[in-house]
Each structure stands twice: as C-alpha cells, then as structure tokens.
C-alpha angles and dihedrals in degrees: 000000000000092000089063091054098049100079094059092066093061092071096046121097115244116254117256105197135054091247091052092050091051088051089051089054089051091051091051089050091056090056091049094046094056093077104007094126094049093047092048091054093047090052095201120159108277095243096135091044091056090048088054090053090051098046092047090055095240094121093066096040092119096034122116115272091227089066097043100272127133093238091212128168125263090245088063092047091054093051090048091052090051092050095048092046089056086063097041123354094206093055091045088056093048092051092047092051089048091055093050094049093043088054097041095087089055088059100047109012133098117253090259093051092048092051093048096049094042092054095041098054097034099049092044097037089234120183121223129223126180133227094184109111099156095205091064108077097173098095101097126194119206124201107227101173110268093012142052120222121205119207131168143047142289118202095207125040114162114215095353096126093055098036133107095205130033130205104218117198122186144153115266114226126239102031103030095239120150116243130180134189137178113242137169111273096219110066137116095258095058120078123179117216097211087210103126103125106146138146095260144002084048096163097057094094088226099158130126127292128207115209118200120184097324105176126205129172117251087244088069094054101112113248096354121129118181087351093301127113127206116202125204139172088262093054091058096056093096091081098056087041090057093048090048087056089051092054091050098051090044088057091047090054091047091051089052091051092051093047092048091051093048092049092050094046093051093051106032119007112110128209117255104262095212098055092099097225102094098239116178101207143012090255087070095054113112094218091051093051091046091048096052090044091053095047095045092050092051092049092049090051092049091048092051093050091046092050090051092049089047095050090050095048093042090060088059095044090056095041130102107273094235093056097061112096131198088251092052090050095045096051091047091052092050091053091049090050090052091049093047095052092047091049091051094047095045092041097051092045091051095047090049102040096049086078090061089052097046102042139232095301090062088071091072113122089232090066094052095205090145092071095083096049092046092051094048095042092051101048097036085069090065088108130353109279088209089073090056089054090049091052090055091043093052090050094047096044104030105017090240119157117215116258111239112254139147089284105028 
C-alpha cells in the first residue's frame, strides 16, 4: 500500500540535479504502479497519493529555492510528469495540473502576488487544484467594492477535493471579464460533489464543485491593478503549458501500456500452434516482434517531438514577460499542438494493439491491461484533437498563428 511507502521518503535527501529529480519521479512511479489497478477499481480519493507526491518533494519541484523548493526547469517538470504517469496516469495528471496552477500566478500576477503565492505553496508544500473549466460559464464573480464574491458551479475540477489551494476562475459581472484567484480549498463556501465516476482517470478527483459566496479581496485577483487587467503574450502561456502537460502524461500512460504488454508477452504469450514454423513462445512470433517494433518506434518519435515542443515552450515560461512576443507564443503553441496529437495517436494505438500482441488471456480482469486504454481514451477527449491538427495545418499551409483562447 502507498501509505506504507510514504514514511521512507522523509529520511531521504532531496535530489539536486534534473537527472536526480527525474529518477525520483521514476521511483515514485514504481510505488504507484504496484497497486495501480486495485486503486483504480476502488476509486477512493487520492489522498495518500498526494501525500506521496509531497513527501517525495515533487510538489515543490518548481518552487523557489529560498522557500525550500527545488527551483527546477519546466523541462524537468515535464519529464517528471511523464515518469509519474507511467506508474499511474491519474496521479501524473494531478501532478501536471499542480505544476501549471502553481506557475500560473507567475504568468499573470503582479510581483506582489507572485511572491506571496510562491512562498505560500512552497513553504507549506501545498497542492493545487483547479476550478477553471472554461466551458462552464456559470461561476459568476460579483464586484462588491473592496472584495470579489464567487458564486456558482463548475462541473469539472481536477484535483480540487485533495488540494490545499484552489485556483478559482469565474466571469466578472458586469463586463464579462475572466478573473481568477488562489483560495484555500477547505472553507465553508466550497462543496465538492464527489461525482467523478468516469471510464478512466478515475483517481483525479475531477468532480463538480459548488461555490457559495467565496470572498477574496481585489488585491488577490490575479493580474488586476486598480480593477484593470493587462493581457500579454506571456500571460497566455498557461494554456499551451497545460496541453504540454497533457502530452507528457499521455506518453507516460502509453509507456506503461507498452511495458505491460512486453512483460506479459515475455511471461505468458504462446506461439500460434498452426503457424507451421515450430515456434516455442509468443516472443518468437514475427507479427509480435513487428508489432512491438512499430509501437516502440512511434512512441520514441512522439517523445522526441514532445521534448522539442517542451524545450521551446519552457524557454518562454522562464523568460522575462516583456520579451515574449505573439510570434514566440504562437509558434510554441503550434509545436505543443503537434506533440499532443502525436501523443494521443501513438498512445491510443499502443494501448489498443498490445492486446493483439499479448493474446486473449491478457483481457482477464486480473491482468488489468485495460487501465491504460481507459485512461488515455478518457482524457484525450478533453478537447477535439481535430482542432489541434487544424492549428498545425493553418500554420503549415497559411502561416497563421493560433489566437490565444481557453483551449489554444
């Protein structure tokens, strides 16, 4: 059980290099993988899993060193998300969302807001959740003088139930502007619906949240000064950052599917007895070897593209906000869109075709090979992948850069 593994991390020194942090993510993944199928079927809130992320130091990977964080680069964070997702796709998603929301204030906030949030979450090892689903517009924010009051509901809220801090995003009335603020997750005005019961990513605590008269001072409204907000190319980087996280945990899930298939084939898959060539095991079958070769090649290609897109975007995420241009931002978003669609295609193909390469007995519930396909199939529907292909097509054919929006 995960709870039995948590104490051992307290006595371990924190990693100091990017390679060591990626190895830490891999070690956490091994703990998660040991009972991932059982935990998925139980569907309990991932409280122990989040404790593991905290105790292992992964929660403060991007946090400032002066407050006890590792102050690592976004390229490292993406690789860590991929590693953790290979152990449990749900927990990889939670960690990736946490990184995006922990960084969001750096993209849009005032210097005072950035300093406050960085210190708050890093010193206390707080975990972020988000109540920001952009397709729900029924979370309304009212201006009541010195304060903002949030009222309404969001139907999806990844990680909210197990978080310490929530990013609340709502529509300011009058005016229709979007405004977000970081608030404590546990307060009387926040009620969790406990209604996440989906095909996959079952441990992401992504159910609904009801917000009732949650008050925040105007000084906490991210990026607002004197009730006015100034947007920039830099302030819109959180969307491609989120989709880059998606691509990375998709690849982690795909890696897990491929590894599970390989392990099963080596141990259990039998040769087809009517092939006429006297093979002794499934590992000698030509179609099995060809299949794994094809899937591995496609995953390596998707990983390479995703790493390139991540390195490009990470440069912008760590840049001075005034230096990021619309063109910088647009090209980075196009690369992320290309990486995301490749990760989805390669991941879904891998999670599906491993059944052809393992055999009928691998469909037994005791094997749990369905977990990876269910996780990928569920989250890859977050937004239509066709629109990601169109973004890349418009850039390739017309030279058009995507217009920043809630999904681009």
